[in-house]
PyMOL Python script that loads the backbone (N, CA, C, O; Angstrom):
from pymol import cmd

cmd.read_pdbstr("""\
ATOM      1  N   MET A   1       3.972  -3.694  -5.115  1.00  0.00           N
ATOM      2  CA  MET A   1       2.745  -3.762  -5.880  1.00  0.00           C
ATOM      3  C   MET A   1       3.082  -3.531  -7.344  1.00  0.00           C
ATOM      4  O   MET A   1       4.047  -2.837  -7.664  1.00  0.00           O
ATOM      5  N   HIS A   2       2.285  -4.115  -8.231  1.00  0.00           N
ATOM      6  CA  HIS A   2       2.494  -3.937  -9.667  1.00  0.00           C
ATOM      7  C   HIS A   2       2.431  -2.453 -10.033  1.00  0.00           C
ATOM      8  O   HIS A   2       1.478  -1.763  -9.671  1.00  0.00           O
ATOM      9  N   ALA A   3       3.434  -1.968 -10.742  1.00  0.00           N
ATOM     10  CA  ALA A   3       3.467  -0.555 -11.130  1.00  0.00           C
ATOM     11  C   ALA A   3       2.277  -0.198 -12.022  1.00  0.00           C
ATOM     12  O   ALA A   3       1.714   0.890 -11.892  1.00  0.00           O
ATOM     13  N   ASN A   4       1.893  -1.093 -12.915  1.00  0.00           N
ATOM     14  CA  ASN A   4       0.792  -0.800 -13.833  1.00  0.00           C
ATOM     15  C   ASN A   4      -0.580  -0.862 -13.161  1.00  0.00           C
ATOM     16  O   ASN A   4      -1.553  -0.331 -13.697  1.00  0.00           O
ATOM     17  N   LEU A   5      -0.666  -1.494 -12.014  1.00  0.00           N
ATOM     18  CA  LEU A   5      -1.966  -1.614 -11.350  1.00  0.00           C
ATOM     19  C   LEU A   5      -2.515  -0.242 -10.967  1.00  0.00           C
ATOM     20  O   LEU A   5      -3.718   0.000 -11.064  1.00  0.00           O
ATOM     21  N   GLY A   6      -1.638   0.644 -10.538  1.00  0.00           N
ATOM     22  CA  GLY A   6      -2.078   1.994 -10.181  1.00  0.00           C
ATOM     23  C   GLY A   6      -2.713   2.708 -11.351  1.00  0.00           C
ATOM     24  O   GLY A   6      -3.756   3.343 -11.195  1.00  0.00           O
ATOM     25  N   SER A   7      -2.105   2.616 -12.526  1.00  0.00           N
ATOM     26  CA  SER A   7      -2.680   3.305 -13.685  1.00  0.00           C
ATOM     27  C   SER A   7      -3.978   2.644 -14.129  1.00  0.00           C
ATOM     28  O   SER A   7      -4.898   3.331 -14.572  1.00  0.00           O
ATOM     29  N   ILE A   8      -4.064   1.331 -14.018  1.00  0.00           N
ATOM     30  CA  ILE A   8      -5.311   0.633 -14.365  1.00  0.00           C
ATOM     31  C   ILE A   8      -6.431   1.081 -13.430  1.00  0.00           C
ATOM     32  O   ILE A   8      -7.531   1.391 -13.886  1.00  0.00           O
ATOM     33  N   LEU A   9      -6.159   1.116 -12.140  1.00  0.00           N
ATOM     34  CA  LEU A   9      -7.171   1.555 -11.171  1.00  0.00           C
ATOM     35  C   LEU A   9      -7.505   3.034 -11.370  1.00  0.00           C
ATOM     36  O   LEU A   9      -8.667   3.430 -11.270  1.00  0.00           O
ATOM     37  N   GLY A  10      -6.490   3.845 -11.650  1.00  0.00           N
ATOM     38  CA  GLY A  10      -6.719   5.270 -11.893  1.00  0.00           C
ATOM     39  C   GLY A  10      -7.637   5.512 -13.073  1.00  0.00           C
ATOM     40  O   GLY A  10      -8.493   6.395 -13.023  1.00  0.00           O
ATOM     41  N   LYS A  11      -7.469   4.736 -14.136  1.00  0.00           N
ATOM     42  CA  LYS A  11      -8.330   4.866 -15.317  1.00  0.00           C
ATOM     43  C   LYS A  11      -9.761   4.449 -15.020  1.00  0.00           C
ATOM     44  O   LYS A  11     -10.683   4.807 -15.752  1.00  0.00           O
ATOM     45  N   ARG A  12      -9.944   3.692 -13.948  1.00  0.00           N
ATOM     46  CA  ARG A  12     -11.285   3.252 -13.555  1.00  0.00           C
ATOM     47  C   ARG A  12     -11.882   4.181 -12.499  1.00  0.00           C
ATOM     48  O   ARG A  12     -12.930   3.881 -11.926  1.00  0.00           O
ATOM     49  N   GLY A  13     -11.215   5.309 -12.241  1.00  0.00           N
ATOM     50  CA  GLY A  13     -11.776   6.301 -11.332  1.00  0.00           C
ATOM     51  C   GLY A  13     -11.282   6.250  -9.907  1.00  0.00           C
ATOM     52  O   GLY A  13     -11.746   7.026  -9.072  1.00  0.00           O
ATOM     53  N   PHE A  14     -10.343   5.351  -9.598  1.00  0.00           N
ATOM     54  CA  PHE A  14      -9.810   5.274  -8.243  1.00  0.00           C
ATOM     55  C   PHE A  14      -8.711   6.312  -8.067  1.00  0.00           C
ATOM     56  O   PHE A  14      -7.958   6.594  -8.999  1.00  0.00           O
ATOM     57  N   ASP A  15      -8.623   6.873  -6.883  1.00  0.00           N
ATOM     58  CA  ASP A  15      -7.586   7.840  -6.543  1.00  0.00           C
ATOM     59  C   ASP A  15      -6.377   7.045  -6.048  1.00  0.00           C
ATOM     60  O   ASP A  15      -6.360   6.580  -4.908  1.00  0.00           O
ATOM     61  N   VAL A  16      -5.377   6.893  -6.898  1.00  0.00           N
ATOM     62  CA  VAL A  16      -4.256   5.999  -6.634  1.00  0.00           C
ATOM     63  C   VAL A  16      -2.936   6.742  -6.784  1.00  0.00           C
ATOM     64  O   VAL A  16      -2.763   7.556  -7.691  1.00  0.00           O
ATOM     65  N   GLU A  17      -2.014   6.450  -5.884  1.00  0.00           N
ATOM     66  CA  GLU A  17      -0.629   6.901  -6.010  1.00  0.00           C
ATOM     67  C   GLU A  17       0.256   5.665  -5.870  1.00  0.00           C
ATOM     68  O   GLU A  17       0.033   4.843  -4.982  1.00  0.00           O
ATOM     69  N   HIS A  18       1.243   5.530  -6.727  1.00  0.00           N
ATOM     70  CA  HIS A  18       2.175   4.411  -6.644  1.00  0.00           C
ATOM     71  C   HIS A  18       3.521   4.952  -6.168  1.00  0.00           C
ATOM     72  O   HIS A  18       3.964   6.009  -6.619  1.00  0.00           O
ATOM     73  N   ALA A  19       4.159   4.237  -5.270  1.00  0.00           N
ATOM     74  CA  ALA A  19       5.447   4.674  -4.721  1.00  0.00           C
ATOM     75  C   ALA A  19       6.450   4.994  -5.823  1.00  0.00           C
ATOM     76  O   ALA A  19       7.222   5.946  -5.705  1.00  0.00           O
ATOM     77  N   GLN A  20       6.442   4.215  -6.876  1.00  0.00           N
ATOM     78  CA  GLN A  20       7.378   4.436  -7.978  1.00  0.00           C
ATOM     79  C   GLN A  20       7.112   5.776  -8.665  1.00  0.00           C
ATOM     80  O   GLN A  20       8.046   6.516  -8.973  1.00  0.00           O
ATOM     81  N   ASP A  21       5.839   6.084  -8.903  1.00  0.00           N
ATOM     82  CA  ASP A  21       5.475   7.346  -9.549  1.00  0.00           C
ATOM     83  C   ASP A  21       5.811   8.554  -8.675  1.00  0.00           C
ATOM     84  O   ASP A  21       6.059   9.646  -9.187  1.00  0.00           O
ATOM     85  N   LEU A  22       5.817   8.357  -7.361  1.00  0.00           N
ATOM     86  CA  LEU A  22       6.094   9.442  -6.422  1.00  0.00           C
ATOM     87  C   LEU A  22       7.586   9.584  -6.124  1.00  0.00           C
ATOM     88  O   LEU A  22       7.995  10.473  -5.377  1.00  0.00           O
ATOM     89  N   GLY A  23       8.396   8.699  -6.713  1.00  0.00           N
ATOM     90  CA  GLY A  23       9.826   8.709  -6.415  1.00  0.00           C
ATOM     91  C   GLY A  23      10.134   8.181  -5.029  1.00  0.00           C
ATOM     92  O   GLY A  23      11.174   8.500  -4.452  1.00  0.00           O
ATOM     93  N   ARG A  24       9.229   7.372  -4.493  1.00  0.00           N
ATOM     94  CA  ARG A  24       9.387   6.836  -3.136  1.00  0.00           C
ATOM     95  C   ARG A  24       9.850   5.388  -3.133  1.00  0.00           C
ATOM     96  O   ARG A  24      10.003   4.797  -2.064  1.00  0.00           O
ATOM     97  N   LYS A  25      10.077   4.806  -4.296  1.00  0.00           N
ATOM     98  CA  LYS A  25      10.540   3.422  -4.358  1.00  0.00           C
ATOM     99  C   LYS A  25      11.881   3.334  -3.649  1.00  0.00           C
ATOM    100  O   LYS A  25      12.757   4.167  -3.883  1.00  0.00           O
ATOM    101  N   GLY A  26      12.053   2.359  -2.802  1.00  0.00           N
ATOM    102  CA  GLY A  26      13.284   2.214  -2.042  1.00  0.00           C
ATOM    103  C   GLY A  26      13.196   2.780  -0.639  1.00  0.00           C
ATOM    104  O   GLY A  26      14.076   2.536   0.186  1.00  0.00           O
ATOM    105  N   GLU A  27      12.126   3.543  -0.357  1.00  0.00           N
ATOM    106  CA  GLU A  27      11.924   4.027   1.010  1.00  0.00           C
ATOM    107  C   GLU A  27      11.627   2.828   1.913  1.00  0.00           C
ATOM    108  O   GLU A  27      11.134   1.799   1.450  1.00  0.00           O
ATOM    109  N   SER A  28      11.928   2.969   3.184  1.00  0.00           N
ATOM    110  CA  SER A  28      11.669   1.872   4.119  1.00  0.00           C
ATOM    111  C   SER A  28      10.164   1.641   4.274  1.00  0.00           C
ATOM    112  O   SER A  28       9.349   2.507   3.957  1.00  0.00           O
ATOM    113  N   ASP A  29       9.824   0.473   4.762  1.00  0.00           N
ATOM    114  CA  ASP A  29       8.414   0.153   5.011  1.00  0.00           C
ATOM    115  C   ASP A  29       7.808   1.148   6.007  1.00  0.00           C
ATOM    116  O   ASP A  29       6.674   1.598   5.842  1.00  0.00           O
ATOM    117  N   THR A  30       8.572   1.477   7.025  1.00  0.00           N
ATOM    118  CA  THR A  30       8.109   2.437   8.031  1.00  0.00           C
ATOM    119  C   THR A  30       7.817   3.790   7.392  1.00  0.00           C
ATOM    120  O   THR A  30       6.807   4.423   7.699  1.00  0.00           O
ATOM    121  N   GLU A  31       8.708   4.231   6.498  1.00  0.00           N
ATOM    122  CA  GLU A  31       8.510   5.512   5.816  1.00  0.00           C
ATOM    123  C   GLU A  31       7.319   5.458   4.861  1.00  0.00           C
ATOM    124  O   GLU A  31       6.588   6.439   4.727  1.00  0.00           O
ATOM    125  N   GLN A  32       7.120   4.320   4.197  1.00  0.00           N
ATOM    126  CA  GLN A  32       5.976   4.193   3.285  1.00  0.00           C
ATOM    127  C   GLN A  32       4.668   4.292   4.059  1.00  0.00           C
ATOM    128  O   GLN A  32       3.739   4.977   3.631  1.00  0.00           O
ATOM    129  N   LEU A  33       4.597   3.611   5.193  1.00  0.00           N
ATOM    130  CA  LEU A  33       3.371   3.668   5.990  1.00  0.00           C
ATOM    131  C   LEU A  33       3.169   5.060   6.573  1.00  0.00           C
ATOM    132  O   LEU A  33       2.042   5.556   6.611  1.00  0.00           O
ATOM    133  N   ALA A  34       4.238   5.693   7.025  1.00  0.00           N
ATOM    134  CA  ALA A  34       4.120   7.050   7.562  1.00  0.00           C
ATOM    135  C   ALA A  34       3.602   8.010   6.488  1.00  0.00           C
ATOM    136  O   ALA A  34       2.781   8.879   6.782  1.00  0.00           O
ATOM    137  N   TYR A  35       4.066   7.862   5.263  1.00  0.00           N
ATOM    138  CA  TYR A  35       3.580   8.696   4.158  1.00  0.00           C
ATOM    139  C   TYR A  35       2.085   8.448   3.939  1.00  0.00           C
ATOM    140  O   TYR A  35       1.309   9.393   3.793  1.00  0.00           O
ATOM    141  N   ALA A  36       1.683   7.166   3.917  1.00  0.00           N
ATOM    142  CA  ALA A  36       0.271   6.834   3.725  1.00  0.00           C
ATOM    143  C   ALA A  36      -0.586   7.429   4.843  1.00  0.00           C
ATOM    144  O   ALA A  36      -1.675   7.941   4.585  1.00  0.00           O
ATOM    145  N   VAL A  37      -0.099   7.364   6.072  1.00  0.00           N
ATOM    146  CA  VAL A  37      -0.833   7.937   7.203  1.00  0.00           C
ATOM    147  C   VAL A  37      -0.957   9.449   7.040  1.00  0.00           C
ATOM    148  O   VAL A  37      -2.036  10.012   7.227  1.00  0.00           O
ATOM    149  N   GLU A  38       0.149  10.104   6.691  1.00  0.00           N
ATOM    150  CA  GLU A  38       0.146  11.558   6.513  1.00  0.00           C
ATOM    151  C   GLU A  38      -0.857  11.989   5.449  1.00  0.00           C
ATOM    152  O   GLU A  38      -1.516  13.020   5.591  1.00  0.00           O
ATOM    153  N   LYS A  39      -0.972  11.196   4.380  1.00  0.00           N
ATOM    154  CA  LYS A  39      -1.852  11.522   3.264  1.00  0.00           C
ATOM    155  C   LYS A  39      -3.250  10.918   3.427  1.00  0.00           C
ATOM    156  O   LYS A  39      -4.107  11.075   2.558  1.00  0.00           O
ATOM    157  N   LYS A  40      -3.467  10.231   4.546  1.00  0.00           N
ATOM    158  CA  LYS A  40      -4.752   9.573   4.834  1.00  0.00           C
ATOM    159  C   LYS A  40      -5.128   8.593   3.714  1.00  0.00           C
ATOM    160  O   LYS A  40      -6.231   8.631   3.169  1.00  0.00           O
ATOM    161  N   ARG A  41      -4.170   7.716   3.395  1.00  0.00           N
ATOM    162  CA  ARG A  41      -4.353   6.743   2.322  1.00  0.00           C
ATOM    163  C   ARG A  41      -4.188   5.325   2.846  1.00  0.00           C
ATOM    164  O   ARG A  41      -3.411   5.068   3.765  1.00  0.00           O
ATOM    165  N   CYS A  42      -4.921   4.433   2.253  1.00  0.00           N
ATOM    166  CA  CYS A  42      -4.748   3.010   2.475  1.00  0.00           C
ATOM    167  C   CYS A  42      -3.522   2.570   1.665  1.00  0.00           C
ATOM    168  O   CYS A  42      -3.283   3.093   0.577  1.00  0.00           O
ATOM    169  N   LEU A  43      -2.759   1.630   2.180  1.00  0.00           N
ATOM    170  CA  LEU A  43      -1.560   1.142   1.518  1.00  0.00           C
ATOM    171  C   LEU A  43      -1.801  -0.298   1.064  1.00  0.00           C
ATOM    172  O   LEU A  43      -2.369  -1.098   1.808  1.00  0.00           O
ATOM    173  N   ILE A  44      -1.375  -0.625  -0.137  1.00  0.00           N
ATOM    174  CA  ILE A  44      -1.507  -1.982  -0.679  1.00  0.00           C
ATOM    175  C   ILE A  44      -0.101  -2.514  -0.922  1.00  0.00           C
ATOM    176  O   ILE A  44       0.726  -1.829  -1.524  1.00  0.00           O
ATOM    177  N   THR A  45       0.176  -3.738  -0.457  1.00  0.00           N
ATOM    178  CA  THR A  45       1.520  -4.292  -0.559  1.00  0.00           C
ATOM    179  C   THR A  45       1.519  -5.814  -0.649  1.00  0.00           C
ATOM    180  O   THR A  45       0.605  -6.488  -0.174  1.00  0.00           O
ATOM    181  N   PHE A  46       2.579  -6.332  -1.278  1.00  0.00           N
ATOM    182  CA  PHE A  46       2.838  -7.781  -1.260  1.00  0.00           C
ATOM    183  C   PHE A  46       3.702  -8.153  -0.059  1.00  0.00           C
ATOM    184  O   PHE A  46       3.896  -9.335   0.223  1.00  0.00           O
ATOM    185  N   ASN A  47       4.213  -7.167   0.638  1.00  0.00           N
ATOM    186  CA  ASN A  47       5.137  -7.389   1.746  1.00  0.00           C
ATOM    187  C   ASN A  47       4.352  -7.703   3.025  1.00  0.00           C
ATOM    188  O   ASN A  47       4.280  -6.893   3.949  1.00  0.00           O
ATOM    189  N   ILE A  48       3.782  -8.875   3.046  1.00  0.00           N
ATOM    190  CA  ILE A  48       2.875  -9.264   4.137  1.00  0.00           C
ATOM    191  C   ILE A  48       3.580  -9.229   5.490  1.00  0.00           C
ATOM    192  O   ILE A  48       3.095  -8.595   6.427  1.00  0.00           O
ATOM    193  N   LYS A  49       4.711  -9.900   5.593  1.00  0.00           N
ATOM    194  CA  LYS A  49       5.410 -10.052   6.873  1.00  0.00           C
ATOM    195  C   LYS A  49       5.695  -8.703   7.539  1.00  0.00           C
ATOM    196  O   LYS A  49       5.339  -8.494   8.699  1.00  0.00           O
ATOM    197  N   HIS A  50       6.329  -7.803   6.813  1.00  0.00           N
ATOM    198  CA  HIS A  50       6.723  -6.531   7.425  1.00  0.00           C
ATOM    199  C   HIS A  50       5.545  -5.628   7.741  1.00  0.00           C
ATOM    200  O   HIS A  50       5.547  -4.948   8.767  1.00  0.00           O
ATOM    201  N   PHE A  51       4.536  -5.610   6.873  1.00  0.00           N
ATOM    202  CA  PHE A  51       3.425  -4.696   7.120  1.00  0.00           C
ATOM    203  C   PHE A  51       2.457  -5.217   8.168  1.00  0.00           C
ATOM    204  O   PHE A  51       1.775  -4.420   8.812  1.00  0.00           O
ATOM    205  N   VAL A  52       2.374  -6.518   8.362  1.00  0.00           N
ATOM    206  CA  VAL A  52       1.592  -7.055   9.485  1.00  0.00           C
ATOM    207  C   VAL A  52       2.284  -6.647  10.793  1.00  0.00           C
ATOM    208  O   VAL A  52       1.624  -6.263  11.759  1.00  0.00           O
ATOM    209  N   LEU A  53       3.621  -6.736  10.811  1.00  0.00           N
ATOM    210  CA  LEU A  53       4.361  -6.311  12.001  1.00  0.00           C
ATOM    211  C   LEU A  53       4.186  -4.818  12.260  1.00  0.00           C
ATOM    212  O   LEU A  53       3.999  -4.403  13.404  1.00  0.00           O
ATOM    213  N   LEU A  54       4.247  -4.006  11.197  1.00  0.00           N
ATOM    214  CA  LEU A  54       4.043  -2.557  11.355  1.00  0.00           C
ATOM    215  C   LEU A  54       2.637  -2.252  11.864  1.00  0.00           C
ATOM    216  O   LEU A  54       2.455  -1.396  12.730  1.00  0.00           O
ATOM    217  N   HIS A  55       1.652  -2.953  11.326  1.00  0.00           N
ATOM    218  CA  HIS A  55       0.277  -2.770  11.806  1.00  0.00           C
ATOM    219  C   HIS A  55       0.208  -3.072  13.303  1.00  0.00           C
ATOM    220  O   HIS A  55      -0.384  -2.311  14.068  1.00  0.00           O
ATOM    221  N   ASN A  56       0.804  -4.167  13.706  1.00  0.00           N
ATOM    222  CA  ASN A  56       0.785  -4.540  15.121  1.00  0.00           C
ATOM    223  C   ASN A  56       1.487  -3.497  15.985  1.00  0.00           C
ATOM    224  O   ASN A  56       1.045  -3.217  17.100  1.00  0.00           O
ATOM    225  N   GLU A  57       2.580  -2.918  15.476  1.00  0.00           N
ATOM    226  CA  GLU A  57       3.259  -1.842  16.205  1.00  0.00           C
ATOM    227  C   GLU A  57       2.349  -0.630  16.369  1.00  0.00           C
ATOM    228  O   GLU A  57       2.300  -0.025  17.440  1.00  0.00           O
ATOM    229  N   TYR A  58       1.634  -0.280  15.315  1.00  0.00           N
ATOM    230  CA  TYR A  58       0.709   0.852  15.386  1.00  0.00           C
ATOM    231  C   TYR A  58      -0.377   0.588  16.430  1.00  0.00           C
ATOM    232  O   TYR A  58      -0.704   1.465  17.230  1.00  0.00           O
ATOM    233  N   ILE A  59      -0.926  -0.611  16.417  1.00  0.00           N
ATOM    234  CA  ILE A  59      -1.982  -0.956  17.372  1.00  0.00           C
ATOM    235  C   ILE A  59      -1.446  -0.896  18.805  1.00  0.00           C
ATOM    236  O   ILE A  59      -2.090  -0.346  19.698  1.00  0.00           O
ATOM    237  N   SER A  60      -0.260  -1.470  19.008  1.00  0.00           N
ATOM    238  CA  SER A  60       0.340  -1.458  20.356  1.00  0.00           C
ATOM    239  C   SER A  60       0.589  -0.043  20.854  1.00  0.00           C
ATOM    240  O   SER A  60       0.446   0.235  22.045  1.00  0.00           O
ATOM    241  N   ALA A  61       0.957   0.845  19.953  1.00  0.00           N
ATOM    242  CA  ALA A  61       1.240   2.235  20.318  1.00  0.00           C
ATOM    243  C   ALA A  61      -0.015   3.110  20.273  1.00  0.00           C
ATOM    244  O   ALA A  61       0.057   4.326  20.457  1.00  0.00           O
ATOM    245  N   GLU A  62      -1.162   2.478  20.028  1.00  0.00           N
ATOM    246  CA  GLU A  62      -2.445   3.178  19.908  1.00  0.00           C
ATOM    247  C   GLU A  62      -2.389   4.273  18.848  1.00  0.00           C
ATOM    248  O   GLU A  62      -2.936   5.361  19.024  1.00  0.00           O
ATOM    249  N   ARG A  63      -1.711   3.956  17.739  1.00  0.00           N
ATOM    250  CA  ARG A  63      -1.642   4.858  16.587  1.00  0.00           C
ATOM    251  C   ARG A  63      -2.596   4.332  15.522  1.00  0.00           C
ATOM    252  O   ARG A  63      -2.866   3.134  15.444  1.00  0.00           O
ATOM    253  N   GLU A  64      -3.092   5.237  14.717  1.00  0.00           N
ATOM    254  CA  GLU A  64      -4.025   4.849  13.659  1.00  0.00           C
ATOM    255  C   GLU A  64      -3.370   4.954  12.292  1.00  0.00           C
ATOM    256  O   GLU A  64      -2.457   5.752  12.078  1.00  0.00           O
ATOM    257  N   HIS A  65      -3.853   4.137  11.381  1.00  0.00           N
ATOM    258  CA  HIS A  65      -3.497   4.271   9.973  1.00  0.00           C
ATOM    259  C   HIS A  65      -4.788   4.126   9.175  1.00  0.00           C
ATOM    260  O   HIS A  65      -5.837   3.817   9.742  1.00  0.00           O
ATOM    261  N   TRP A  66      -4.718   4.343   7.881  1.00  0.00           N
ATOM    262  CA  TRP A  66      -5.914   4.366   7.041  1.00  0.00           C
ATOM    263  C   TRP A  66      -6.147   3.043   6.334  1.00  0.00           C
ATOM    264  O   TRP A  66      -6.945   2.969   5.399  1.00  0.00           O
ATOM    265  N   GLY A  67      -5.464   2.011   6.767  1.00  0.00           N
ATOM    266  CA  GLY A  67      -5.658   0.673   6.225  1.00  0.00           C
ATOM    267  C   GLY A  67      -4.413   0.179   5.512  1.00  0.00           C
ATOM    268  O   GLY A  67      -3.689   0.937   4.866  1.00  0.00           O
ATOM    269  N   ILE A  68      -4.192  -1.118   5.652  1.00  0.00           N
ATOM    270  CA  ILE A  68      -3.104  -1.791   4.956  1.00  0.00           C
ATOM    271  C   ILE A  68      -3.705  -3.051   4.341  1.00  0.00           C
ATOM    272  O   ILE A  68      -4.197  -3.927   5.052  1.00  0.00           O
ATOM    273  N   ILE A  69      -3.660  -3.129   3.028  1.00  0.00           N
ATOM    274  CA  ILE A  69      -4.112  -4.330   2.333  1.00  0.00           C
ATOM    275  C   ILE A  69      -2.872  -5.121   1.965  1.00  0.00           C
ATOM    276  O   ILE A  69      -2.021  -4.638   1.219  1.00  0.00           O
ATOM    277  N   VAL A  70      -2.767  -6.340   2.487  1.00  0.00           N
ATOM    278  CA  VAL A  70      -1.628  -7.199   2.173  1.00  0.00           C
ATOM    279  C   VAL A  70      -2.116  -8.373   1.334  1.00  0.00           C
ATOM    280  O   VAL A  70      -3.223  -8.876   1.525  1.00  0.00           O
ATOM    281  N   SER A  71      -1.276  -8.797   0.408  1.00  0.00           N
ATOM    282  CA  SER A  71      -1.647  -9.895  -0.477  1.00  0.00           C
ATOM    283  C   SER A  71      -0.402 -10.651  -0.887  1.00  0.00           C
ATOM    284  O   SER A  71       0.677 -10.072  -1.015  1.00  0.00           O
ATOM    285  N   LYS A  72      -0.557 -11.941  -1.091  1.00  0.00           N
ATOM    286  CA  LYS A  72       0.543 -12.656  -1.735  1.00  0.00           C
ATOM    287  C   LYS A  72       0.628 -12.141  -3.164  1.00  0.00           C
ATOM    288  O   LYS A  72      -0.337 -11.580  -3.682  1.00  0.00           O
ATOM    289  N   GLN A  73       1.765 -12.329  -3.793  1.00  0.00           N
ATOM    290  CA  GLN A  73       1.962 -11.792  -5.136  1.00  0.00           C
ATOM    291  C   GLN A  73       1.111 -12.591  -6.123  1.00  0.00           C
ATOM    292  O   GLN A  73       1.257 -13.806  -6.259  1.00  0.00           O
ATOM    293  N   LEU A  74       0.231 -11.882  -6.797  1.00  0.00           N
ATOM    294  CA  LEU A  74      -0.692 -12.464  -7.762  1.00  0.00           C
ATOM    295  C   LEU A  74      -0.527 -11.759  -9.099  1.00  0.00           C
ATOM    296  O   LEU A  74      -0.001 -10.647  -9.146  1.00  0.00           O
ATOM    297  N   PRO A  75      -0.964 -12.383 -10.185  1.00  0.00           N
ATOM    298  CA  PRO A  75      -0.948 -11.688 -11.476  1.00  0.00           C
ATOM    299  C   PRO A  75      -1.788 -10.408 -11.397  1.00  0.00           C
ATOM    300  O   PRO A  75      -2.750 -10.325 -10.632  1.00  0.00           O
ATOM    301  N   ILE A  76      -1.406  -9.419 -12.200  1.00  0.00           N
ATOM    302  CA  ILE A  76      -2.037  -8.105 -12.142  1.00  0.00           C
ATOM    303  C   ILE A  76      -3.547  -8.167 -12.357  1.00  0.00           C
ATOM    304  O   ILE A  76      -4.286  -7.424 -11.711  1.00  0.00           O
ATOM    305  N   GLY A  77      -4.016  -9.029 -13.242  1.00  0.00           N
ATOM    306  CA  GLY A  77      -5.461  -9.159 -13.482  1.00  0.00           C
ATOM    307  C   GLY A  77      -6.190  -9.659 -12.251  1.00  0.00           C
ATOM    308  O   GLY A  77      -7.283  -9.187 -11.939  1.00  0.00           O
ATOM    309  N   ASP A  78      -5.594 -10.613 -11.547  1.00  0.00           N
ATOM    310  CA  ASP A  78      -6.204 -11.129 -10.320  1.00  0.00           C
ATOM    311  C   ASP A  78      -6.247 -10.043  -9.238  1.00  0.00           C
ATOM    312  O   ASP A  78      -7.239  -9.901  -8.524  1.00  0.00           O
ATOM    313  N   MET A  79      -5.147  -9.277  -9.131  1.00  0.00           N
ATOM    314  CA  MET A  79      -5.127  -8.195  -8.149  1.00  0.00           C
ATOM    315  C   MET A  79      -6.203  -7.160  -8.452  1.00  0.00           C
ATOM    316  O   MET A  79      -6.896  -6.693  -7.548  1.00  0.00           O
ATOM    317  N   PHE A  80      -6.341  -6.805  -9.718  1.00  0.00           N
ATOM    318  CA  PHE A  80      -7.349  -5.821 -10.115  1.00  0.00           C
ATOM    319  C   PHE A  80      -8.743  -6.311  -9.721  1.00  0.00           C
ATOM    320  O   PHE A  80      -9.512  -5.568  -9.110  1.00  0.00           O
ATOM    321  N   ARG A  81      -9.066  -7.536 -10.059  1.00  0.00           N
ATOM    322  CA  ARG A  81     -10.402  -8.078  -9.726  1.00  0.00           C
ATOM    323  C   ARG A  81     -10.639  -8.107  -8.236  1.00  0.00           C
ATOM    324  O   ARG A  81     -11.742  -7.799  -7.784  1.00  0.00           O
ATOM    325  N   ARG A  82      -9.630  -8.471  -7.458  1.00  0.00           N
ATOM    326  CA  ARG A  82      -9.798  -8.566  -6.012  1.00  0.00           C
ATOM    327  C   ARG A  82      -9.943  -7.200  -5.366  1.00  0.00           C
ATOM    328  O   ARG A  82     -10.685  -7.047  -4.396  1.00  0.00           O
ATOM    329  N   LEU A  83      -9.247  -6.219  -5.889  1.00  0.00           N
ATOM    330  CA  LEU A  83      -9.359  -4.880  -5.311  1.00  0.00           C
ATOM    331  C   LEU A  83     -10.680  -4.243  -5.691  1.00  0.00           C
ATOM    332  O   LEU A  83     -10.956  -3.110  -5.296  1.00  0.00           O
TER     333      LEU A  83
END
""", "prot")
cmd.dss("prot")
cmd.show_as("cartoon", "prot")
cmd.util.cbc("prot")
cmd.orient("prot")
């Protein structure tokens, strides 16, 4: 996800954490989702393929998460408007 998108959303009153700001950049997809679940947060990603598979794994295992928003990579302004 765009690093600046988190700060733009934060300035608009959204409660946002970016993996880069948390020092979590480079963590595996599984670890990113586990962190989001632990913190009861929705996760936003351009990594459609892997996170759709992770979602399906959670459903198969009857595990819950707080939402995964997947998107193809779009310009930051388009992402902001869509979110």
